Residue, then its C-alpha position, 0 to 999 in steps of 0.5 A: m500500500d502506498l503512503l496516502l497521507s503525511i501529517i506535519v506537526p511543527m513543534y516548539n515548546a509544546e510539552q503540555y500539548v504535543g502528547e495529546c496532539m499526537k495521540s489524537l492523530l493516532e486515534q483517527g481510525l486510519d490504517e497505520k501503514s497508510y499515513e505518517i506523522i512527521v513531528v518537526n522540533d523547531g528548537s524547543t527548550d522544554g520537554s517537548i522532544s522527550v514527550a514526542e520521542e516517548i510516543s514515537k517508540a510505539y509507532n513505526n509511522i512517526t518520524i521526529l526531525t529536529q532543527d534550530n529554531r527558525g519558525q513555524s514556516a521553516a519547520r513545515n517546509v522541513g516536514m514537507q521535504a521529508a514527506k512521502g505521502r500523496y497528500i500533505c496536511 
């Protein structure tokens, strides 16, 4: 099955919210092999990356990328470059 959907999640100091966001995406009822979640850590200085990495350990369709803080647009662009899905959101 080809990858249908790439979901890009820009993340900056979102320790309180990133876990809930990722879990919500994972609970949408889609076949895990049909989509990917790309979390782009935009230089977070809190525990965001630890939360995202802990969740990603249990799923093969989550990728975490890290860059120096360059803003949401740059983070989305990095995610788009890594995306393998037919559609990107």
